[in-house]
N, CA, C and O of each residue as an XYZ file, in Angstrom:
356
protein
N      27.188     -0.283     -0.476
C      26.496      0.921     -0.057
C      26.152      0.794      1.433
O      25.656     -0.243      1.873
N      26.412      1.832      2.185
C      26.116      1.807      3.615
C      24.638      2.106      3.855
O      23.942      2.612      2.975
N      24.175      1.786      5.057
C      22.795      2.109      5.404
C      22.515      3.599      5.287
O      21.412      3.993      4.908
N      23.499      4.432      5.607
C      23.309      5.880      5.528
C      23.104      6.362      4.096
O      22.619      7.473      3.881
N      23.472      5.534      3.110
C      23.337      5.918      1.697
C      22.291      5.106      0.948
O      22.079      5.331     -0.243
N      21.642      4.178      1.610
C      20.716      3.274      0.927
C      19.567      4.024      0.250
O      19.021      3.548     -0.745
N      19.202      5.168      0.772
C      18.126      5.961      0.181
C      18.436      6.381     -1.251
O      17.524      6.782     -1.975
N      19.696      6.301     -1.683
C      20.110      6.735     -3.021
C      19.693      5.777     -4.146
O      19.792      6.144     -5.317
N      19.236      4.579     -3.830
C      18.884      3.627     -4.884
C      17.645      4.119     -5.632
O      16.748      4.702     -5.023
N      17.588      3.890     -6.936
C      16.411      4.320     -7.699
C      15.101      3.768     -7.123
O      14.092      4.472     -7.098
N      15.112      2.513     -6.660
C      13.899      1.932     -6.083
C      13.432      2.749     -4.877
O      12.245      3.057     -4.770
N      14.341      3.105     -3.973
C      13.934      3.824     -2.766
C      13.616      5.289     -3.035
O      12.800      5.882     -2.328
N      14.238      5.875     -4.033
C      13.854      7.238     -4.429
C      12.418      7.214     -4.925
O      11.623      8.083     -4.568
N      12.082      6.231     -5.740
C      10.717      6.076     -6.248
C       9.737      5.776     -5.117
O       8.664      6.376     -5.053
N      10.092      4.866     -4.236
C       9.206      4.498     -3.115
C       9.009      5.673     -2.169
O       7.910      5.860     -1.647
N      10.041      6.460     -1.940
C       9.901      7.638     -1.073
C       8.853      8.588     -1.644
O       8.001      9.099     -0.917
N       8.926      8.815     -2.949
C       7.935      9.695     -3.582
C       6.537      9.100     -3.448
O       5.586      9.825     -3.156
N       6.398      7.800     -3.657
C       5.085      7.151     -3.525
C       4.558      7.265     -2.096
O       3.367      7.504     -1.897
N       5.432      7.098     -1.099
C       4.996      7.228      0.293
C       4.558      8.655      0.600
O       3.552      8.867      1.275
N       5.316      9.636      0.102
C       4.938     11.031      0.322
C       3.616     11.360     -0.358
O       2.787     12.073      0.207
N       3.415     10.840     -1.575
C       2.152     11.053     -2.290
C       0.990     10.412     -1.539
O      -0.070     11.023     -1.401
N       1.177      9.200     -1.059
C       0.115      8.498     -0.320
C      -0.236      9.231      0.965
O      -1.412      9.386      1.294
N       0.768      9.676      1.685
C       0.535     10.405      2.928
C      -0.300     11.654      2.655
O      -1.276     11.927      3.354
N       0.097     12.407      1.629
C      -0.648     13.627      1.287
C      -2.076     13.297      0.865
O      -3.017     13.974      1.278
N      -2.242     12.267      0.049
C      -3.570     11.888     -0.438
C      -4.469     11.425      0.711
O      -5.639     11.801      0.777
N      -3.924     10.615      1.609
C      -4.734     10.045      2.684
C      -4.961     10.997      3.859
O      -6.023     10.965      4.481
N      -3.978     11.840      4.168
C      -4.080     12.683      5.362
C      -4.233     14.174      5.051
O      -4.492     14.972      5.953
N      -4.076     14.548      3.792
C      -4.255     15.948      3.414
C      -3.178     16.874      3.936
O      -3.397     18.080      4.057
N      -2.019     16.321      4.244
C      -0.899     17.113      4.756
C       0.389     16.522      4.205
O       0.400     15.419      3.659
N       1.470     17.270      4.355
C       2.769     16.780      3.914
C       3.498     16.130      5.085
O       3.473     16.651      6.200
N       4.143     15.002      4.835
C       4.951     14.338      5.851
C       6.252     15.100      6.085
O       6.690     15.264      7.224
N       6.857     15.558      5.008
C       8.048     16.409      5.039
C       7.849     17.490      3.980
O       7.018     17.319      3.088
N       8.582     18.590      4.053
C       8.459     19.613      3.010
C       8.800     19.045      1.628
O       9.737     18.259      1.489
N       8.042     19.442      0.619
C       8.280     18.991     -0.759
C       9.243     19.947     -1.438
O       8.861     20.737     -2.302
N      10.488     19.859     -1.034
C      11.501     20.764     -1.575
C      12.524     19.981     -2.376
O      12.853     18.843     -2.041
N      13.022     20.596     -3.430
C      14.103     20.005     -4.197
C      13.661     18.873     -5.101
O      12.484     18.719     -5.425
N      14.642     18.094     -5.491
C      14.457     16.990     -6.427
C      13.913     15.760     -5.693
O      13.873     15.741     -4.463
N      13.494     14.734     -6.443
C      13.109     13.480     -5.796
C      14.224     12.916     -4.904
O      13.953     12.355     -3.843
N      15.466     13.070     -5.341
C      16.596     12.602     -4.529
C      16.689     13.379     -3.220
O      16.966     12.800     -2.169
N      16.460     14.688     -3.281
C      16.487     15.516     -2.070
C      15.402     15.070     -1.092
O      15.640     14.995      0.113
N      14.213     14.774     -1.613
C      13.111     14.342     -0.748
C      13.372     12.956     -0.175
O      13.039     12.692      0.980
N      13.964     12.069     -0.971
C      14.293     10.723     -0.470
C      15.316     10.814      0.655
O      15.210     10.100      1.652
N      16.293     11.679      0.499
C      17.301     11.878      1.550
C      16.648     12.452      2.799
O      16.908     11.979      3.905
N      15.801     13.466      2.636
C      15.132     14.096      3.784
C      14.247     13.097      4.523
O      14.210     13.098      5.753
N      13.540     12.254      3.795
C      12.684     11.255      4.436
C      13.521     10.235      5.193
O      13.168      9.842      6.305
N      14.622      9.807      4.599
C      15.477      8.816      5.265
C      16.090      9.383      6.543
O      16.263      8.659      7.523
N      16.414     10.654      6.534
C      17.072     11.263      7.691
C      16.102     12.053      8.582
O      16.542     12.805      9.452
N      14.803     11.893      8.376
C      13.809     12.582      9.211
C      13.990     12.179     10.676
O      14.431     11.065     10.959
N      13.656     13.068     11.600
C      13.863     12.778     13.024
C      12.756     11.921     13.643
O      12.645     11.838     14.866
N      11.950     11.293     12.811
C      10.874     10.421     13.278
C      10.898      9.136     12.461
O      11.467      9.095     11.371
N      10.286      8.102     12.986
C      10.288      6.791     12.337
C       9.358      6.787     11.128
O       8.219      7.250     11.196
N       9.869      6.256     10.025
C       9.070      5.986      8.836
C       9.369      4.552      8.422
O      10.521      4.195      8.176
N       8.332      3.739      8.348
C       8.460      2.351      7.903
C       7.303      2.053      6.972
O       6.215      2.608      7.124
N       7.536      1.180      6.013
C       6.489      0.823      5.061
C       6.640     -0.638      4.680
O       7.742     -1.185      4.648
N       5.494     -1.258      4.391
C       5.516     -2.660      3.978
C       4.704     -2.839      2.712
O       3.940     -1.961      2.314
N       4.883     -3.987      2.091
C       4.187     -4.311      0.861
C       2.769     -4.774      1.121
O       2.244     -4.642      2.226
N       2.167     -5.315      0.087
C       0.769     -5.751      0.173
C       0.635     -7.263      0.069
O      -0.424     -7.773     -0.295
N       1.711     -7.982      0.391
C       1.666     -9.439      0.377
C       0.673     -9.938      1.437
O       0.219     -9.171      2.286
N       0.348    -11.225      1.372
C      -0.543    -11.802      2.382
C       0.045    -11.618      3.785
O      -0.683    -11.306      4.728
N       1.332    -11.808      3.918
C       2.061    -11.546      5.166
C       3.083    -10.463      4.832
O       4.232    -10.775      4.518
N       2.677     -9.185      4.897
C       3.515     -8.097      4.389
C       4.898     -8.041      5.018
O       5.069     -8.237      6.221
N       5.873     -7.768      4.171
C       7.272     -7.625      4.572
C       7.651     -6.156      4.416
O       7.271     -5.504      3.443
N       8.399     -5.651      5.377
C       8.857     -4.263      5.308
C       9.759     -4.068      4.092
O      10.633     -4.892      3.825
N       9.548     -2.990      3.365
C      10.448     -2.665      2.256
C      11.184     -1.355      2.499
O      12.072     -0.986      1.730
N      10.814     -0.650      3.571
C      11.448      0.641      3.842
C      11.483      0.904      5.331
O      10.510      0.665      6.045
N      12.595      1.389      5.777
C      12.741      1.919      7.124
C      13.770      3.018      7.060
O      14.865      2.821      6.533
N      13.428      4.182      7.594
C      14.406      5.267      7.570
C      15.406      5.084      8.706
O      15.318      4.124      9.471
N      16.351      6.005      8.810
C      17.419      5.872      9.809
C      16.860      5.780     11.222
O      17.383      5.027     12.044
N      15.800      6.540     11.517
C      15.201      6.479     12.859
C      14.591      5.103     13.121
O      14.678      4.598     14.241
N      13.977      4.490     12.114
C      13.411      3.145     12.271
C      14.515      2.120     12.491
O      14.401      1.254     13.357
N      15.580      2.221     11.707
C      16.693      1.275     11.860
C      17.303      1.382     13.247
O      17.667      0.369     13.845
N      17.419      2.602     13.766
C      17.972      2.786     15.109
C      17.017      2.235     16.171
O      17.448      1.581     17.120
N      15.731      2.499     16.007
C      14.741      2.032     16.984
C      14.731      0.515     17.082
O      14.740     -0.040     18.181
N      14.713     -0.162     15.930
C      14.659     -1.620     15.924
C      16.047     -2.260     15.969
O      16.170     -3.485     15.965
N      17.075     -1.438     16.012
C      18.454     -1.912     16.109
C      18.768     -2.963     15.041
O      19.258     -4.054     15.334
N      18.468     -2.595     13.799
C      18.699     -3.468     12.645
C      19.377     -2.679     11.545
O      19.266     -1.455     11.479
N      20.084     -3.397     10.678
C      20.564     -2.740      9.470
C      19.455     -2.825      8.423
O      18.460     -3.525      8.610
N      19.645     -2.104      7.324
C      18.590     -2.018      6.315
C      18.259     -3.382      5.727
O      17.088     -3.696      5.515
N      19.266     -4.186      5.465
C      19.033     -5.512      4.865
C      18.177     -6.384      5.774
O      17.245     -7.033      5.298
N      18.471     -6.412      7.065
C      17.680     -7.221      7.999
C      16.274     -6.648      8.142
O      15.294     -7.393      8.165
N      16.177     -5.328      8.237
C      14.878     -4.673      8.411
C      13.955     -5.021      7.252
O      12.777     -5.315      7.456
N      14.487     -4.987      6.040
C      13.647     -5.197      4.860
C      13.427     -6.663      4.531
O      12.918     -6.982      3.457
N      13.794     -7.542      5.416
C      13.415     -8.963      5.327
C      12.408     -9.320      6.432
O      11.995    -10.472      6.559
N      12.028     -8.331      7.215
C      11.195     -8.569      8.376
C       9.717     -8.437      8.044
O       9.303     -7.408      7.510
N       8.910     -9.448      8.343
C       7.459     -9.280      8.206
C       7.002     -8.158      9.150
O       7.450     -8.076     10.294
N       6.122     -7.312      8.664
C       5.719     -6.144      9.455
C       4.997     -6.553     10.738
O       4.944     -5.764     11.681
N       4.446     -7.751     10.799
C       3.771     -8.190     12.026
C       4.739     -8.277     13.202
O       4.303     -8.304     14.353
N       6.027     -8.320     12.939
C       7.015     -8.374     14.015
C       7.392     -6.994     14.547
O       8.221     -6.886     15.450
N       6.797     -5.947     13.999
C       7.105     -4.611     14.498
C       6.116     -4.235     15.559
O       6.195     -3.140     16.116
């Protein structure tokens, strides 16, 4: 699977929805329009024209998500990005 299609994995479709829910809950606004299916929203988030990155809750959190804009900014592929401790961003 290419980086351009990585958003299609069930894990990232689920995580995209969780990130959108958290954003709405914490900020009272939508990060992207809530249109279509979960897959449609995961695709829209991955291809958004702004950086979206997320990390876990480990003691030294590691990134588990970076959209296409994040991958371009940090000049990494998805596999390398998601092995990176967030403190390095």
